[in-house]
Backbone as CSV, one residue per row, in Angstrom:
resi,resn,N_x,N_y,N_z,CA_x,CA_y,CA_z,C_x,C_y,C_z
1,MET,133.023,84.289,130.404,132.925,85.285,129.326,131.534,85.909,129.350
2,SER,131.467,87.244,129.200,130.178,87.934,129.242,129.410,87.735,127.948
3,SER,128.123,88.051,127.978,127.292,87.943,126.773,127.823,88.831,125.669
4,MET,128.307,90.006,126.054,128.814,90.927,125.032,130.061,90.362,124.375
5,GLU,130.937,89.741,125.160,132.142,89.133,124.596,131.792,87.977,123.686
6,GLN,130.757,87.217,124.059,130.358,86.066,123.264,129.890,86.478,121.880
7,THR,129.255,87.623,121.768,128.755,88.065,120.472,129.748,88.919,119.718
8,GLY,130.866,89.216,120.346,131.874,90.014,119.660,131.466,91.466,119.528
9,GLN,130.489,91.886,120.301,130.013,93.265,120.225,131.069,94.212,120.759
10,ILE,131.339,95.272,119.980,132.316,96.276,120.367,131.589,97.444,121.003
11,GLU,132.039,97.851,122.193,131.397,98.968,122.849,131.729,100.256,122.116
12,LYS,130.777,101.163,122.088,130.980,102.452,121.448,130.718,103.554,122.451
13,THR,131.367,104.682,122.253,131.106,105.849,123.081,129.817,106.486,122.611
14,ARG,128.887,106.695,123.484,127.606,107.261,123.107,127.718,108.778,123.069
15,GLU,127.861,109.312,121.859,127.984,110.755,121.699,127.220,111.179,120.457
16,GLY,127.099,112.469,120.246,126.373,112.943,119.080,124.879,112.783,119.298
17,LYS,124.159,112.582,118.210,122.707,112.545,118.255,122.147,111.136,118.180
18,LYS,122.968,110.129,118.221,122.464,108.757,118.131,121.685,108.370,119.379
19,THR,120.601,107.647,119.160,119.802,107.144,120.271,120.292,105.757,120.663
20,LYS,119.759,105.248,121.767,120.143,103.905,122.204,119.747,102.859,121.161
21,SER,118.596,103.051,120.547,118.168,102.089,119.530,119.098,102.121,118.313
22,ASP,119.675,103.300,118.017,120.642,103.387,116.912,121.862,102.524,117.201
23,TYR,122.314,102.548,118.462,123.479,101.753,118.820,123.155,100.257,118.798
24,VAL,121.921,99.927,119.125,121.520,98.514,119.021,121.533,98.087,117.549
25,CYS,121.010,98.953,116.671,121.045,98.669,115.225,122.474,98.440,114.763
26,ASP,123.378,99.336,115.172,124.788,99.200,114.788,125.371,97.883,115.275
27,GLY,125.045,97.540,116.522,125.577,96.303,117.096,125.057,95.065,116.388
28,ILE,123.770,95.070,116.061,123.189,93.938,115.335,123.836,93.805,113.961
29,MET,124.006,94.929,113.262,124.628,94.913,111.935,126.068,94.404,112.002
30,GLU,126.806,94.797,113.039,128.185,94.326,113.192,128.215,92.811,113.376
31,ASN,127.300,92.299,114.188,127.268,90.859,114.425,126.829,90.083,113.192
32,ILE,125.972,90.686,112.372,125.572,90.039,111.125,126.740,90.013,110.151
33,SER,127.412,91.159,109.985,128.510,91.244,109.016,129.709,90.405,109.431
34,SER,129.907,90.229,110.733,131.046,89.426,111.211,130.748,87.932,111.229
35,GLY,129.475,87.560,110.968,129.120,86.147,110.913,128.656,85.568,112.233
36,VAL,128.598,86.407,113.271,128.105,85.904,114.555,126.648,85.488,114.429
37,TRP,125.877,86.305,113.700,124.492,85.975,113.386,124.355,85.931,111.871
38,PRO,124.635,84.787,111.245,124.623,84.686,109.779,123.214,84.723,109.199
39,VAL,123.154,84.831,107.879,121.868,84.841,107.172,121.085,83.582,107.523
40,GLY,119.825,83.759,107.852,118.963,82.632,108.194,118.942,82.299,109.671
41,SER,119.872,82.875,110.435,119.931,82.552,111.858,118.890,83.332,112.651
42,LYS,118.580,82.798,113.818,117.614,83.441,114.709,118.369,84.281,115.732
43,LEU,117.936,85.532,115.891,118.566,86.392,116.880,118.221,85.929,118.295
44,PRO,119.066,86.270,119.266,118.717,85.982,120.664,117.384,86.629,121.015
45,CYS,116.729,86.124,122.035,115.433,86.664,122.420,115.590,88.089,122.947
46,GLU,114.484,88.750,123.092,114.478,90.156,123.492,115.215,90.397,124.809
47,ASN,114.977,89.521,125.810,115.642,89.690,127.109,117.156,89.573,126.982
48,GLU,117.605,88.617,126.147,119.050,88.455,125.948,119.655,89.674,125.271
49,LEU,118.924,90.223,124.288,119.437,91.400,123.581,119.551,92.599,124.514
50,THR,118.625,92.732,125.468,118.721,93.843,126.418,119.980,93.706,127.269
51,GLU,120.351,92.473,127.606,121.570,92.239,128.387,122.816,92.482,127.540
52,ILE,122.778,91.998,126.288,123.929,92.133,125.400,124.282,93.603,125.172
53,PHE,123.261,94.416,124.937,123.515,95.804,124.577,123.332,96.781,125.738
54,GLY,122.864,96.282,126.871,122.734,97.142,128.042,121.701,98.236,127.886
55,VAL,120.592,97.908,127.238,119.538,98.895,127.011,118.191,98.311,127.435
56,SER,117.151,99.113,127.330,115.813,98.665,127.692,115.189,97.842,126.564
57,ARG,114.102,97.162,126.886,113.383,96.384,125.874,112.793,97.301,124.814
58,ILE,112.429,98.506,125.196,111.870,99.461,124.228,112.900,99.785,123.147
59,SER,114.156,99.989,123.557,115.218,100.304,122.589,115.468,99.118,121.665
60,VAL,115.424,97.903,122.217,115.621,96.700,121.405,114.496,96.560,120.392
61,ARG,113.274,96.751,120.828,112.122,96.628,119.930,112.191,97.657,118.805
62,LYS,112.580,98.866,119.155,112.672,99.919,118.146,113.751,99.583,117.110
63,ALA,114.881,99.054,117.576,115.967,98.689,116.666,115.544,97.569,115.721
64,ILE,114.870,96.566,116.268,114.396,95.450,115.442,113.375,95.945,114.425
65,SER,112.514,96.858,114.845,111.518,97.427,113.930,112.197,98.189,112.794
66,GLN,113.240,98.960,113.113,113.961,99.722,112.094,114.630,98.797,111.088
67,LEU,115.304,97.770,111.580,116.017,96.840,110.693,115.039,95.971,109.903
68,SER,113.890,95.686,110.484,112.868,94.944,109.740,112.327,95.804,108.609
69,GLY,112.145,97.090,108.892,111.671,98.011,107.862,112.643,98.155,106.708
70,ARG,113.922,97.937,106.964,114.943,98.003,105.916,115.163,96.656,105.241
71,GLY,114.382,95.647,105.666,114.476,94.332,105.031,115.618,93.476,105.513
72,ILE,116.307,93.902,106.576,117.473,93.161,107.065,117.046,92.047,108.019
73,LEU,115.994,92.286,108.781,115.469,91.290,109.709,114.014,90.987,109.390
74,SER,113.580,89.804,109.798,112.169,89.427,109.705,111.710,88.992,111.087
75,ALA,110.722,89.691,111.620,110.172,89.334,112.924,108.935,88.471,112.721
76,VAL,108.980,87.237,113.211,107.866,86.297,113.086,107.118,86.268,114.412
77,GLN,105.838,86.606,114.375,105.065,86.650,115.610,105.077,85.296,116.307
78,GLY,105.584,85.316,117.518,105.659,84.087,118.303,106.789,83.170,117.899
79,GLY,107.556,83.552,116.883,108.625,82.664,116.409,110.011,83.274,116.429
80,GLY,110.146,84.513,116.889,111.456,85.139,116.981,111.791,86.018,115.788
81,THR,113.036,86.458,115.742,113.508,87.374,114.699,114.663,86.730,113.947
82,TYR,114.627,86.792,112.613,115.611,86.114,111.774,116.337,87.093,110.855
83,VAL,117.562,86.704,110.471,118.390,87.520,109.584,118.067,87.168,108.140
84,ASN,117.704,88.166,107.359,117.384,87.955,105.947,118.628,88.007,105.073
85,GLU,118.512,87.418,103.892,119.540,87.593,102.870,119.166,88.852,102.090
86,VAL,120.035,89.834,102.137,119.760,91.105,101.471,120.760,91.301,100.344
87,LEU,120.254,91.413,99.110,121.123,91.646,97.960,121.630,93.080,97.988
88,PRO,122.822,93.337,97.414,123.396,94.682,97.455,122.445,95.767,96.959
89,GLY,121.758,95.509,95.848,120.856,96.513,95.307,119.700,96.806,96.253
90,ASP,119.176,95.736,96.883,118.082,95.921,97.839,118.544,96.708,99.046
91,TYR,119.764,96.378,99.521,120.280,97.062,100.701,120.469,98.551,100.425
92,LEU,121.043,98.859,99.242,121.277,100.265,98.897,119.968,101.024,98.758
93,SER,118.962,100.371,98.174,117.666,101.027,98.024,117.052,101.325,99.383
94,ASN,117.141,100.341,100.297,116.604,100.553,101.635,117.395,101.625,102.376
95,ALA,118.718,101.595,102.205,119.558,102.598,102.865,119.230,103.988,102.342
96,LEU,118.982,104.086,101.035,118.640,105.379,100.442,117.347,105.911,101.036
97,GLN,116.376,105.028,101.236,115.120,105.464,101.831,115.351,106.058,103.210
98,MET,116.263,105.445,103.999,116.555,105.971,105.323,117.218,107.327,105.223
99,ILE,118.115,107.496,104.240,118.782,108.780,104.036,117.760,109.842,103.687
100,VAL,116.842,109.508,102.790,115.826,110.456,102.352,114.970,110.899,103.527
101,MET,114.600,109.947,104.389,113.749,110.285,105.516,114.465,111.195,106.501
102,ASP,115.809,111.047,106.603,116.563,111.812,107.583,117.070,113.142,107.038
103,SER,117.227,113.259,105.718,117.811,114.471,105.149,116.952,114.965,103.992
104,VAL,116.265,116.061,104.224,115.323,116.526,103.221,115.552,117.995,102.872
105,ASP,116.750,118.474,103.076,117.051,119.871,102.853,117.429,120.130,101.401
106,TYR,116.764,121.093,100.779,117.002,121.408,99.366,118.467,121.753,99.100
107,GLN,119.037,122.608,99.935,120.416,123.025,99.716,121.378,121.851,99.827
108,GLU,121.110,120.913,100.748,121.975,119.746,100.897,121.969,118.895,99.631
109,ILE,120.805,118.779,99.002,120.735,118.006,97.762,121.588,118.670,96.687
110,GLN,121.496,119.989,96.576,122.292,120.695,95.569,123.781,120.602,95.887
111,GLU,124.141,120.687,97.152,125.552,120.557,97.538,126.074,119.150,97.241
112,PHE,125.202,118.152,97.437,125.587,116.778,97.104,125.858,116.658,95.609
113,ARG,125.017,117.296,94.806,125.230,117.281,93.353,126.560,117.955,92.993
114,LEU,126.916,119.000,93.747,128.183,119.682,93.483,129.384,118.760,93.683
115,LEU,129.255,117.828,94.601,130.336,116.868,94.847,130.445,115.830,93.737
116,LEU,129.354,115.619,93.023,129.256,114.503,92.092,129.389,114.919,90.632
117,GLU,128.514,115.812,90.204,128.330,116.039,88.771,129.453,116.792,88.062
118,PRO,130.141,117.736,88.706,131.261,118.368,87.995,132.335,117.365,87.573
119,ASP,132.654,116.411,88.439,133.652,115.397,88.077,133.128,114.441,87.017
120,ILE,131.825,114.171,87.038,131.230,113.355,85.985,131.404,114.050,84.642
121,ALA,131.153,115.358,84.613,131.329,116.125,83.375,132.789,116.118,82.930
122,PHE,133.696,116.192,83.877,135.135,116.175,83.575,135.503,114.908,82.806
123,TYR,135.119,113.746,83.347,135.488,112.485,82.700,134.683,112.223,81.437
124,ALA,133.445,112.704,81.412,132.628,112.539,80.205,133.264,113.265,79.022
125,ALA,133.890,114.401,79.283,134.516,115.177,78.200,135.627,114.393,77.499
126,THR,136.194,113.430,78.191,137.288,112.640,77.600,136.804,111.353,76.939
127,LYS,135.528,110.992,77.167,135.057,109.681,76.699,133.771,109.719,75.869
128,ILE,133.037,110.810,75.930,131.719,110.846,75.302,131.828,110.661,73.788
129,THR,130.857,109.980,73.199,130.893,109.679,71.763,130.111,110.729,70.967
130,ALA,130.317,110.728,69.656,129.619,111.669,68.774,128.111,111.448,68.829
131,SER,127.688,110.188,68.875,126.247,109.905,68.920,125.633,110.388,70.232
132,GLN,126.370,110.297,71.326,125.863,110.787,72.602,125.766,112.314,72.605
133,LEU,126.712,112.975,71.943,126.649,114.432,71.818,125.432,114.852,70.994
134,GLU,125.115,114.058,69.969,123.918,114.343,69.180,122.660,114.235,70.038
135,GLU,122.638,113.235,70.914,121.496,113.079,71.820,121.376,114.276,72.757
136,ILE,122.506,114.783,73.215,122.499,115.940,74.111,121.969,117.170,73.386
137,HIS,122.396,117.356,72.134,121.887,118.471,71.338,120.368,118.377,71.175
138,ALA,119.884,117.172,70.889,118.447,116.967,70.722,117.705,117.251,72.022
139,CYS,118.319,116.881,73.123,117.729,117.112,74.440,117.580,118.614,74.698
140,ILE,118.628,119.384,74.375,118.587,120.837,74.566,117.512,121.456,73.673
141,GLU,117.380,120.957,72.440,116.341,121.475,71.530,114.953,121.235,72.106
142,ARG,114.749,120.053,72.706,113.443,119.767,73.317,113.201,120.675,74.530
143,GLN,114.274,120.999,75.238,114.130,121.939,76.351,113.695,123.315,75.845
144,GLU,114.289,123.743,74.742,113.934,125.046,74.169,112.467,125.072,73.750
145,THR,112.010,123.974,73.165,110.604,123.883,72.772,109.697,123.946,73.998
146,ALA,110.080,123.234,75.042,109.292,123.237,76.274,109.244,124.631,76.887
147,GLU,110.362,125.343,76.819,110.386,126.702,77.361,109.454,127.615,76.565
148,GLN,109.495,127.482,75.237,108.617,128.292,74.389,107.147,128.022,74.684
149,ASN,106.840,126.758,75.018,105.461,126.366,75.322,105.105,126.557,76.792
150,HIS,106.063,127.078,77.561,105.862,127.276,79.006,105.460,125.976,79.698
151,ASP,106.052,124.883,79.233,105.761,123.552,79.790,106.907,123.164,80.727
152,LEU,106.767,123.519,82.000,107.849,123.307,82.955,108.133,121.833,83.199
153,ASP,107.094,121.007,83.258,107.310,119.580,83.502,108.136,118.949,82.381
154,ALA,107.789,119.251,81.129,108.546,118.721,79.994,109.980,119.243,80.015
155,TYR,110.124,120.506,80.379,111.447,121.136,80.464,112.322,120.412,81.483
156,LEU,111.744,120.112,82.652,112.508,119.471,83.722,112.843,118.013,83.397
157,LYS,111.962,117.346,82.678,112.261,115.967,82.260,113.467,115.943,81.329
158,GLU,113.539,116.933,80.436,114.694,117.019,79.548,115.946,117.459,80.319
159,ASP,115.742,118.250,81.350,116.854,118.642,82.225,117.477,117.394,82.853
160,MET,116.619,116.521,83.376,117.093,115.275,83.984,117.784,114.405,82.946
161,ARG,117.186,114.328,81.751,117.762,113.511,80.683,119.146,114.044,80.291
162,PHE,119.290,115.355,80.250,120.578,115.983,79.910,121.676,115.501,80.853
163,HIS,121.402,115.541,82.141,122.411,115.147,83.130,122.681,113.638,83.085
164,ASN,121.649,112.853,82.821,121.843,111.411,82.695,122.690,111.056,81.466
165,LEU,122.486,111.793,80.381,123.267,111.547,79.166,124.748,111.831,79.400
166,ILE,125.034,112.869,80.169,126.432,113.175,80.482,127.039,112.048,81.327
167,ALA,126.265,111.550,82.282,126.751,110.432,83.107,127.017,109.204,82.237
168,SER,126.126,108.938,81.283,126.340,107.810,80.376,127.595,108.021,79.541
169,GLY,127.875,109.291,79.214,129.058,109.605,78.425,130.364,109.331,79.133
170,MET,130.300,109.113,80.437,131.484,108.744,81.214,131.918,107.311,80.922
171,HIS,130.937,106.488,80.473,131.185,105.075,80.194,131.758,104.353,81.425
172,ASN,131.109,104.629,82.552,131.489,103.993,83.809,130.235,103.361,84.391
173,GLY,130.176,102.039,84.347,128.974,101.323,84.765,128.594,101.577,86.212
174,LEU,129.581,101.688,87.095,129.288,101.904,88.512,128.620,103.252,88.727
175,THR,129.121,104.273,88.045,128.528,105.613,88.170,127.066,105.598,87.742
176,VAL,126.786,104.934,86.632,125.418,104.872,86.121,124.515,104.147,87.117
177,LYS,125.006,103.063,87.715,124.199,102.305,88.671,123.903,103.117,89.925
178,VAL,124.907,103.837,90.424,124.709,104.655,91.620,123.700,105.764,91.345
179,LEU,123.848,106.412,90.191,122.905,107.483,89.845,121.499,106.936,89.639
180,ASP,121.403,105.703,89.151,120.092,105.094,88.969,119.379,104.932,90.316
181,LEU,120.149,104.577,91.349,119.572,104.462,92.685,119.107,105.819,93.222
182,LEU,119.767,106.876,92.758,119.473,108.216,93.255,118.491,108.985,92.381
183,GLN,117.958,108.339,91.341,117.136,109.055,90.360,115.982,109.829,90.982
184,ASP,115.214,109.185,91.860,114.052,109.852,92.441,114.465,111.071,93.264
185,LEU,115.538,110.907,94.022,116.010,112.005,94.857,116.508,113.167,94.005
186,LEU,117.309,112.856,92.974,117.835,113.900,92.094,116.713,114.572,91.307
187,TRP,115.725,113.780,90.893,114.600,114.350,90.152,113.865,115.375,91.009
188,LEU,113.615,115.043,92.270,112.913,115.982,93.129,113.741,117.228,93.389
189,GLY,115.083,117.058,93.449,115.949,118.225,93.597,115.822,119.150,92.405
190,MET,115.823,118.582,91.199,115.678,119.388,89.983,114.278,119.985,89.887
191,HIS,113.272,119.196,90.264,111.893,119.669,90.180,111.671,120.836,91.131
192,GLN,112.217,120.729,92.339,112.065,121.817,93.295,112.794,123.064,92.807
193,SER,113.977,122.872,92.224,114.727,123.999,91.669,113.929,124.678,90.564
194,GLY,113.298,123.866,89.709,112.498,124.409,88.628,111.305,125.198,89.131
195,LYS,110.663,124.695,90.194,109.515,125.392,90.766,109.922,126.744,91.336
196,LEU,111.154,126.816,91.859,111.608,128.044,92.504,112.221,129.037,91.518
197,THR,112.809,128.532,90.428,113.548,129.420,89.503,112.948,129.494,88.111
198,GLY,112.015,128.589,87.778,111.433,128.586,86.436,112.456,128.154,85.393
199,PHE,112.484,128.857,84.250,113.366,128.479,83.143,114.710,129.221,83.188
200,LYS,114.959,129.933,84.264,116.104,130.825,84.351,117.444,130.108,84.168
201,ASP,118.211,130.505,83.152,119.625,130.150,82.933,119.911,128.680,82.586
202,GLY,118.943,127.782,82.752,119.225,126.364,82.555,119.759,126.027,81.181
203,ILE,119.074,126.484,80.129,119.481,126.155,78.763,120.837,126.782,78.441
204,ARG,121.061,127.995,78.926,122.352,128.643,78.671,123.495,127.803,79.227
205,PHE,123.352,127.336,80.448,124.386,126.500,81.048,124.533,125.181,80.282
206,HIS,123.409,124.599,79.885,123.459,123.327,79.170,124.216,123.463,77.846
207,LYS,123.984,124.560,77.148,124.688,124.779,75.886,126.183,124.969,76.114
208,GLU,126.538,125.678,77.177,127.951,125.885,77.484,128.624,124.571,77.849
209,ILE,127.938,123.750,78.629,128.495,122.442,79.011,128.660,121.563,77.775
210,CYS,127.642,121.550,76.919,127.704,120.763,75.692,128.889,121.203,74.829
211,ASN,129.114,122.499,74.740,130.237,123.019,73.956,131.570,122.544,74.543
212,CYS,131.687,122.536,75.864,132.904,122.049,76.522,133.138,120.567,76.207
213,LEU,132.058,119.797,76.211,132.169,118.367,75.904,132.626,118.163,74.461
214,GLU,132.072,118.950,73.553,132.454,118.835,72.141,133.922,119.209,71.930
215,GLN,134.382,120.194,72.691,135.776,120.640,72.580,136.734,119.724,73.342
216,ARG,136.188,118.730,74.031,136.983,117.807,74.851,137.774,118.558,75.922
217,ASP,137.181,119.649,76.410,137.818,120.461,77.441,137.278,120.025,78.798
218,ALA,137.957,119.068,79.401,137.457,118.451,80.630,137.357,119.450,81.783
219,GLN,138.380,120.281,81.957,138.361,121.217,83.075,137.260,122.252,82.919
220,ALA,137.064,122.733,81.691,135.994,123.706,81.443,134.627,123.069,81.670
221,ALA,134.465,121.808,81.263,133.202,121.100,81.490,132.919,120.974,82.982
222,LYS,133.962,120.643,83.734,133.815,120.526,85.192,133.435,121.860,85.818
223,ASN,134.143,122.921,85.438,133.876,124.239,86.023,132.471,124.740,85.684
224,THR,132.068,124.558,84.432,130.753,125.044,84.010,129.638,124.279,84.704
225,MET,129.814,122.961,84.863,128.817,122.173,85.587,128.729,122.635,87.035
226,TRP,129.867,122.946,87.626,129.866,123.416,89.017,129.066,124.702,89.137
227,TYR,129.327,125.671,88.244,128.600,126.945,88.292,127.108,126.746,88.021
228,HIS,126.806,125.803,87.131,125.403,125.511,86.803,124.641,125.064,88.044
229,ILE,125.190,124.108,88.785,124.506,123.579,89.963,124.541,124.586,91.110
230,HIS,125.685,125.252,91.264,125.804,126.243,92.333,124.806,127.388,92.123
231,ASN,124.508,127.685,90.886,123.531,128.722,90.572,122.154,128.385,91.129
232,ASN,121.849,127.075,91.235,120.565,126.658,91.805,120.447,127.057,93.269
233,ILE,121.589,127.146,93.947,121.585,127.555,95.352,121.494,129.072,95.457
234,LEU,122.268,129.755,94.624,122.340,131.212,94.713,121.023,131.899,94.369
235,VAL,120.280,131.330,93.415,119.075,132.029,92.940,117.863,131.806,93.832
236,VAL,117.988,130.961,94.848,116.849,130.676,95.722,116.981,131.488,97.008
237,PRO,116.151,132.504,97.209,116.196,133.269,98.455,115.882,132.371,99.636
238,PRO,116.544,132.581,100.792,116.297,131.735,101.975,114.830,131.662,102.355
239,SER,114.085,132.771,102.203,112.671,132.764,102.574,111.871,131.806,101.707
240,GLU,112.176,131.779,100.390,111.460,130.877,99.484,111.805,129.434,99.791
241,GLU,113.081,129.202,100.126,113.478,127.836,100.457,112.765,127.367,101.705
242,ALA,112.642,128.253,102.699,111.961,127.886,103.938,110.487,127.621,103.687
243,ASP,109.862,128.451,102.840,108.439,128.285,102.551,108.142,126.958,101.875
244,SER,109.130,126.444,101.100,108.894,125.211,100.350,109.338,123.971,101.104
245,ALA,109.874,124.157,102.318,110.466,123.026,103.039,109.459,121.922,103.330
246,LYS,108.234,122.308,103.754,107.240,121.290,104.088,106.845,120.483,102.860
247,ASP,106.632,121.170,101.745,106.269,120.489,100.503,107.394,119.576,100.051
248,TRP,108.623,120.065,100.176,109.826,119.296,99.802,109.906,118.013,100.608
249,LYS,109.720,118.134,101.939,109.801,116.966,102.803,108.694,115.979,102.475
250,GLY,107.505,116.480,102.221,106.383,115.594,101.901,106.614,114.813,100.634
251,GLN,107.190,115.453,99.617,107.462,114.765,98.357,108.497,113.668,98.549
252,LEU,109.541,113.960,99.321,110.594,112.971,99.540,110.065,111.769,100.321
253,GLN,109.278,112.051,101.344,108.736,110.952,102.130,107.734,110.148,101.311
254,GLY,107.104,110.801,100.351,106.201,110.092,99.453,106.929,109.039,98.640
255,ILE,108.175,109.328,98.276,108.993,108.341,97.560,109.175,107.105,98.403
256,CYS,109.486,107.312,99.689,109.717,106.178,100.584,108.473,105.318,100.707
257,ARG,107.313,105.978,100.849,106.076,105.195,100.991,105.765,104.435,99.713
258,THR,106.048,105.054,98.545,105.812,104.377,97.263,106.740,103.200,97.111
259,ALA,108.016,103.391,97.524,109.000,102.308,97.403,108.629,101.134,98.275
260,ASP,108.046,101.415,99.456,107.641,100.330,100.335,106.511,99.525,99.719
């Protein structure tokens, strides 16, 4: 039996943009999840891994470095590499950091929100409580005050709070937890939108969404939220988006360094 058969490694077709080290990462993760290399176990030495995956030592080292950076492996100098116990929350946080480093496009963040928040508004309209609606009204009032004072930072903080309150109104614990993991990323998306568009249309959309929630009109809440977020894409000229790309990327990568 070959080394690859012994580890249960499944061969993959090398296509797309994945590097050899990416495939080594995938193979190591498969062996960890299948129990071939359980938590606490020591990985085969570097030479063995090059044989198992059919790659160079450089690719193996890069893969181990990537997985160590995500907290999945621990490399002990002179003592080998070991599999860590990674809790779900830790794994998701580390995975999010990798996503942030690889995807830093403003429009992609807004498109991601389009997939998420309209449906959140839909379900919130059927479950949100009177006290939560009062909080939303208060949030909009604080936004109006911030706009009058030309305080963009305060305005954007209330913008974030508005969307979080709607998510809470869904009364779905999993949704709240997932959004909590994405808070920094979503905040930067809103902050960048605010820098590019100022106070334009935000409060108007928020009032319309709030009215839909009060009327328990789920479809209208969903549609209005969709137009609200889509408006963030439409109002940003491509030239302005390109000009802000470097700053956008730097802010996102700053999150990763802070999290580390």
